[in-house]
C-alpha positions in Angstrom: 85.2 -57.7 -120.7 86.4 -61.3 -120.8 85.4 -64.2 -123.0 81.9 -64.1 -124.4 79.7 -67.1 -123.7 77.3 -68.8 -126.1 74.6 -66.3 -125.4 76.6 -63.2 -126.1 78.8 -64.5 -129.0 77.5 -62.9 -132.2 76.3 -65.2 -135.0 77.9 -64.4 -138.3 75.3 -62.9 -140.6 76.0 -63.1 -144.3 74.8 -60.3 -146.5 71.1 -60.6 -147.2 70.3 -62.9 -150.2 67.1 -62.8 -152.2 64.1 -61.2 -150.7 62.0 -64.3 -150.5 62.9 -68.0 -150.0 60.8 -71.0 -150.8 61.1 -74.1 -148.6 61.2 -77.0 -151.2 62.2 -80.0 -149.0 59.0 -82.0 -148.6 60.2 -83.3 -145.2 60.3 -79.8 -143.7 57.3 -78.5 -141.8 57.3 -75.2 -143.8 57.3 -77.1 -147.1 55.8 -75.1 -150.0 55.8 -71.8 -148.2 57.6 -68.7 -149.7 58.7 -66.4 -146.9 60.7 -63.2 -146.5 64.3 -63.8 -145.8 66.0 -61.7 -143.2 69.5 -63.2 -143.9 71.6 -66.3 -143.8 73.4 -67.3 -140.6 76.2 -69.7 -140.0 76.3 -71.2 -136.6 78.3 -74.1 -135.2 75.2 -76.1 -134.0 72.9 -75.4 -136.9 75.1 -74.9 -139.9 74.1 -72.6 -142.7 70.5 -71.5 -142.2 68.1 -69.0 -143.8 66.4 -66.8 -141.2 62.9 -66.6 -142.4 60.0 -64.4 -141.2 56.9 -66.4 -140.4 55.1 -63.2 -139.2 56.4 -60.0 -137.6 58.6 -60.7 -134.7 58.6 -64.5 -135.4 61.7 -65.9 -137.2 62.6 -69.4 -138.0 66.0 -70.9 -139.0 65.6 -73.2 -142.0 68.6 -75.1 -143.3 69.8 -73.7 -146.6 69.7 -77.2 -148.1 65.9 -77.3 -147.5 65.3 -74.1 -149.5 65.4 -73.3 -153.2 68.9 -71.9 -152.8 70.6 -75.3 -152.4 68.0 -78.1 -152.5 69.0 -81.1 -154.7 65.9 -83.1 -155.6 68.0 -86.0 -156.9 69.4 -86.6 -153.4 67.6 -89.5 -151.8 66.7 -89.1 -148.2 65.4 -91.9 -146.0 61.7 -91.8 -145.4 60.8 -90.7 -141.9 58.6 -93.8 -141.7 59.5 -97.4 -142.5 57.5 -100.4 -143.7 57.9 -102.0 -140.3 56.5 -99.0 -138.5 53.6 -98.9 -140.9 52.9 -102.6 -140.2 53.0 -102.0 -136.4 50.7 -99.0 -136.8 48.2 -101.1 -138.8 48.2 -103.8 -136.1 47.6 -101.2 -133.4 44.7 -99.6 -135.4 43.2 -103.1 -135.8 43.4 -103.7 -132.1 41.8 -100.4 -131.3 39.0 -101.1 -133.8 38.4 -104.5 -132.3 38.2 -103.0 -128.8 35.7 -100.4 -129.9 33.6 -103.1 -131.6 33.4 -105.0 -128.4 36.0 -107.8 -129.1 38.0 -108.0 -125.8 39.9 -111.1 -126.9 42.5 -109.1 -128.8 42.3 -105.8 -127.0 44.7 -106.6 -124.2 47.2 -108.6 -126.2 49.9 -107.3 -128.5 50.6 -109.2 -131.7 53.9 -109.0 -133.4 54.2 -108.9 -137.1 55.2 -112.4 -138.3 58.8 -112.5 -139.4 58.0 -115.0 -142.2 56.3 -112.4 -144.4 58.0 -111.8 -147.7 59.3 -108.3 -148.4 56.6 -105.9 -149.5 53.8 -108.3 -148.3 51.6 -107.0 -145.6 50.8 -109.5 -142.8 47.2 -110.7 -142.7 45.7 -109.5 -139.4 43.8 -112.0 -137.3 40.3 -110.6 -137.9 37.7 -111.6 -135.3 34.6 -113.6 -136.2 32.0 -111.0 -137.3 29.2 -113.4 -136.5 28.6 -111.7 -133.2 27.3 -108.4 -134.6 23.8 -108.9 -133.2 24.9 -109.8 -129.7 22.9 -108.4 -126.8 24.5 -105.5 -124.9 22.9 -106.1 -121.5 24.8 -108.0 -118.8 24.2 -111.7 -118.4 24.2 -111.7 -114.6 22.1 -109.9 -112.1 23.6 -106.9 -110.2 25.3 -107.6 -107.0 23.3 -107.3 -103.8 26.4 -106.6 -101.8 26.1 -109.7 -99.7 29.2 -111.9 -99.1 29.1 -115.4 -100.3 31.0 -118.0 -98.3 33.3 -120.2 -100.4 34.1 -123.6 -99.0 37.7 -124.1 -98.2 38.6 -120.3 -97.9 39.1 -118.4 -94.7 36.2 -116.1 -93.8 38.4 -113.6 -92.1 39.0 -110.2 -93.6 42.4 -108.7 -94.3 44.2 -108.0 -91.1 41.9 -110.2 -89.0 43.2 -113.6 -87.6 41.1 -116.7 -88.3 
């Protein structure tokens, strides 16, 4: 038969453990759910995983360390979001809010968080002057009449024509 490839190599299944497993790692998408366990697999690319039934015919491999079998709450894991990324998100949200409120001065520019802020202190955003809240929304110029205006000093030829 030859050597089996990665698709035909059997995955070692360990004898079925408890009937239900609870996902207790708060970083896992299935956190807080107690699901039926089909078994525990040990594969080279995933490590030890519980095979949990989400619903009939749908299984998910959840690392054993994220379940109530081996989870250690005293282990500190890095947060998936950092202070710097929160500051950047806040700046982007302020830019979007300014653009929606009709302040085009900050809408096209990106502002970096100042490096001089002390640790734990959020940078103060450059808030626009809110004195323009009662500005008129109609245009200040008349609509174009589609007539060309000659500008002194510029060629009157169109693209591709010779002057």
